[in-house]
C-alpha positions as CSV (number, residue, x, y, z in Angstrom):
1,M,121.8,93.2,110.2
2,E,119.3,93.2,112.9
3,I,116.5,90.7,112.7
4,T,113.1,92.0,113.5
5,K,109.7,90.3,113.9
6,D,108.2,92.2,111.0
7,M,110.8,90.8,108.5
8,T,109.7,88.1,106.2
9,I,111.1,84.7,106.7
10,G,112.4,84.8,103.2
11,D,114.4,88.0,103.8
12,I,115.8,86.6,107.1
13,L,117.0,83.4,105.3
14,V,118.5,85.4,102.4
15,N,120.5,87.6,104.8
16,K,121.1,85.1,107.6
17,P,120.8,81.5,106.3
18,E,122.5,80.3,109.5
19,L,119.2,81.0,111.3
20,A,117.4,78.2,109.4
21,P,118.1,75.6,112.1
22,V,116.8,78.0,114.8
23,L,113.5,78.4,112.9
24,M,113.3,74.7,112.2
25,E,113.9,73.8,115.9
26,A,111.2,76.3,116.9
27,G,108.7,74.4,114.7
28,M,108.8,76.3,111.4
29,H,109.3,73.4,109.1
30,C,107.9,75.1,106.1
31,I,110.6,77.8,105.8
32,G,111.0,77.0,102.1
33,C,107.3,77.2,101.3
34,P,106.0,80.1,99.2
35,S,104.2,81.7,102.1
36,A,107.6,82.2,103.8
37,R,108.4,84.8,101.2
38,G,105.5,87.1,102.3
39,E,104.8,86.1,105.8
40,S,106.5,88.0,108.7
41,L,108.3,86.2,111.4
42,E,105.7,87.3,113.9
43,E,102.8,86.1,111.6
44,A,104.5,82.7,111.1
45,A,105.2,82.3,114.8
46,F,101.5,83.0,115.5
47,V,100.3,80.5,112.9
48,H,102.7,77.8,114.3
49,G,101.8,78.6,118.0
50,I,105.3,79.8,118.8
51,D,106.0,82.5,121.3
52,I,107.6,85.3,119.3
53,D,109.5,86.7,122.3
54,D,111.2,83.3,122.9
55,L,112.0,83.0,119.2
56,M,113.5,86.5,119.1
57,N,115.6,85.7,122.1
58,N,116.9,82.5,120.4
59,I,117.6,84.4,117.2
60,A,119.4,87.2,119.1
61,Q,121.8,84.6,120.5
62,L,123.0,83.8,117.0
63,A,122.4,86.9,115.1
């Protein structure tokens, strides 16, 4: 399964739970919060001040 920046964090974690540490290390410490179910990876990156391209590169290394 390819991870895209428009996927919700919830969907990513359901399909690829091994990516949780990558998201946590990037600064997304609220991956279990309710907004993670409806917020896209790109939206969450923006809110947390994370460069989405860097994050996608880190995810691609593990996905």
